[in-house]
N, C-alpha and C positions, 0 to 999 in steps of 0.2 A: 271111635268114640271112647272105648275102654282105655286105650293108650293115652288119650287126651286127659281123661280124668285121673289116671295114675300119675301123669306128669304134673298135673296141677297140685297134687299133694306133696310132691317132692320139694324140699326146702333147701335154701342155702344155709350154710353152717357158720358163716362169718360172724353173725350177730345174734345167734340163738336159733334154736330148733323150730321155732314157731313162725318164722317168716316164710311165707309161701309165695312162690313166683307167680306173677300175673299171667305169664304165657309159658308154655312148655318150650324149652330151647331158647334161642335168641329172641328177645323182644323186638317187634318190628319198629322200623323208623330210625334206627341208629345208623350212623355213618360207617361204623366199623364194629367188629365183634367186641364184646366186653373184655377188658384186660385186667380186671381186678383192682381198679383204682380207688374203690370206695374206702372211706376212712370214717372214724367216729366211734362213739361209745356213749353209754348212758342216754340212749335214744336221741343222740344229736349226730346227724350224718351229713357227709358231703361227698361230692364226686360220685353220685349214685348212678351206676350203670345197669344194674339188674333191678327192675321194678318189682316190688313185692307188697304183700299185705299181711297184717297181723290181726287175727280174729279175737274179738272180745265177745264171746257168746253169752247172752243173758241166761241165768239159771232158770228163770221162768219167763220165756219169751212172750211178749205181748203182741207180736206180729209185725213190729216196726224194725227197720234196719237203717243204719246211717253209715255212709262212707265219710271218713274223716281225713282231711288234707292239712297237715301242718304247714306253717309258714317258714320263711327263710330267704325271701328275696329271689327266688328261683336260683339260688346259689347253694343253699344247704337246707336242711330240715331240722327245726327245733321240735322234734317229735316227742319230747317228754311232756312239757307243759301243754303243748298243743296237739298231742297225740295220745300217748299212753294214759294220761290222766283223764282225757276225754272219753276214751274207750271204757275205762273203769267206771266213770260217771254214768254212762248210758247203760252198761251191763247191770249195774245195781238197780236201775229203774225199769228193767224189763226190755230194754232196747238193745238189740245185737248190733255191734259196730265193727267195722274193719278200719284200721289205720293204714294209710297207703304211703309207702316209701316210693314216691314217683321220681323219675329221672331228672336230676338237676345238677348243675355244676357251674362254677365261675369260669371254668376253662372252656372257651368257645370251641377249641379243637375237638372236644368230645361230641359236639353237634347236638346237644340236647335243647335246641331251640324249638319254638312253635313248629309243628303241633305235637312234639313228643310228649311233654307233660300232659297235654290234653288227651292224647291217646291212652295214657296210663289211667287217668281219672275215669274216662269212659269205660275202659276195660274193668275197673273195679266195680262200677255200678252194674255192669253186665254180669260179672261173676256173682255178685250178691243176688241179683234177680235169678240167675241160672241155678243157684244153690239154695233158693228161698225155702223150698220144702225141707231140705236137710237141716236148715238153720232155724226153722220155726218162724219164717218171715212171710208176710203177705207181699207178693210181688208188686202190689199196687200201693205199698206203704214204705217205699225206699227213698230216703232223703240223702242229701250231701251237705257237709259242713266244712268250711275252710277258714283259716286264720291268715291275715295279712296277704302275702303272695298266694298262699293256699286259698285265701278268700277270692282272689282273682281267678284262680283255677276253678274254684267252685262256681264263680259267676259265669265262666265259659261253659261249664257243664249244664247250667240252667238256661243258657241262651243259644248254645251251638249244637244241641243234640240232633238237629236235623242236618247238620253239615256232614259231608262225606270226606273221609281222609283215605286217600288211595293206599296208604301204607298198611291200613288195618287188614287183618287176615280174613279168611272166609271160613274159619272154624265155627262150630256151633255156638260158642259163647259170643263171638263178635256179630252174630246174627240177632242177638237179643237186644231189645230196646235199651238205650242208654239215657233215656229221659228220666231225671229224678222227679219224685212226687212232691218234694219240697226242698228248699235251700236255706241254709243258715250261714250268713256272711258275718264274720267277726273282724272288725277293723280292716275291711278289705281294700286291697289295691284294685282299682277299677279303671282309672284313666291310663291311657297310653299316648304320650306325646304332648299332653297339656302341661302348663306351667306347674300344676299341683300334682303331677304324677310322681311315682316313686322311680327315680331314674335307674337305680340298680336293678329293679325287677324288669323294667323295659329292656335294658341292655342284656340281661341274662336270658330273657325269653326270646327277644326279637333280634338280637345282634346289635352291633355298634352303629349301624346306619340303616335302620329299617325304612322301608318305603312308606309313603303316606297311606297307601292301600292296606299295608300290613298293620300299621298303627290303628287305622280306622276299624279294621276287622276285629282287633283285640280290645278296643275301647268298649267294654261290654255294656255300658249304659246305653249305647247306641244299638245294641243287639237285642234288647228286650222286645218281646212281642206279646200278644194276647195269649200265646201258648206257653209262656214262661210260668213255671209252677209257683205256688205261694212262697213268699220270702220273709225271713226274719233277719234284721240287721242290728248289730250293736257296734257303736263307734263313739269316739270321744272328741270333744272340741279342741282339746289341747294335745292331740296326737301330732307330735313333731316329725314323725317318720312318714306316715301316710295321712295327709290332711283330710279332715272330715268331708271336704268337698267330694271326695271319692264316693263315700257312702251316700251323701245326699243326692248326687247325680243319679246314682242307680235307683234310689228310692223314688225320685221324681219321675224317672222313666217308667218304673213299675206303675205309678199312679196314672200316668198318661195312657198306659195300655190296659188299665183296669185289672192289673195283677194284684191279688190280695197280698198286702205287705204290712208288717209290724216293725216299727223302728224304735230303738232305744238309744238316744243320743245323750251323752253325759257331758257335763262341763269339765270334769277332771277324770283322768284315767290313763292318759298317755297312750302308749302302744305296747303290745306284746304281753298283756296281763293274763292271757289264758282264761280259764274258768274262774279263777279267784277274783278277778277284777282288781281295781285300784281306785282309790278316791271315791268319787260318786258312783263309779261303775261296780263297786263291790256289791256282790249279791245279784248281779245281772242274770245269773242262771235261773233264779226263781222266776223271772219274767219269761225265760225260754221254756221252762217247764209249764207255766200257765198256757203259753201259746200251743205247745204240743198237746196238752190235755184238751184244750178247746177243740183241736182238730182231730182228736181221737188217735194221736200217734203215741200217746203216753197215758198210762192209767193213773 
């Protein structure tokens, strides 16, 4: 146990001293050992082989924690607008956040298809719950937030938490619950295999010729159950990259299963606007704050 905790605080040096590895040693699920292919800067990363998190600890923690998943089509991570800015936003409001650099690449040879990103997201939730006391977090107030393809990864976290992945380890952290207590989906990819899906995300997550069963498993609107936690969705009707049908499908499935859900769909906003919004969606984070305050996740 002591060696495990020491390993968890060891960081990779390539992109700063505060990125912390999700697992000690090699992360499970990869087809081969990491070979240092990661590239990027200014919080924009690609070919990620070592999954890590960056902690934004609130100065005055209110007991809530959020795991943040940037988007990038499962090919790269736009972790500035959809990561660093989000962590800072929450920390200023008493919410401790971790931004996750999960394994993604447009290079299929690296093997970071399903369920590798899902394992990274689940591990991040478990780490936050495992370290809740140290970080001033209530282990029953841990949510997850994702943007675009990160929104799809977020949607798998709120619907697949009862799934078992044989690649996951048996260390103490992987024994902790990975069920989020709430989910925040921002212009999320949801569909897999439908005419309105985001083709790049499907290809990078599931490969060039995924089976019908694999597509169905990852079409998360069909994975919602009564055990899915409360959900907040923001999306725009003019989103040309990830059509609004993705968000509305998930919302309808939540309604069918009586999952508490709040939706903010805007006429104009496009895609990839982060916290700032665009057009009608400018200021959408005020609605997010209202929702979190109503549920006692933010003061």
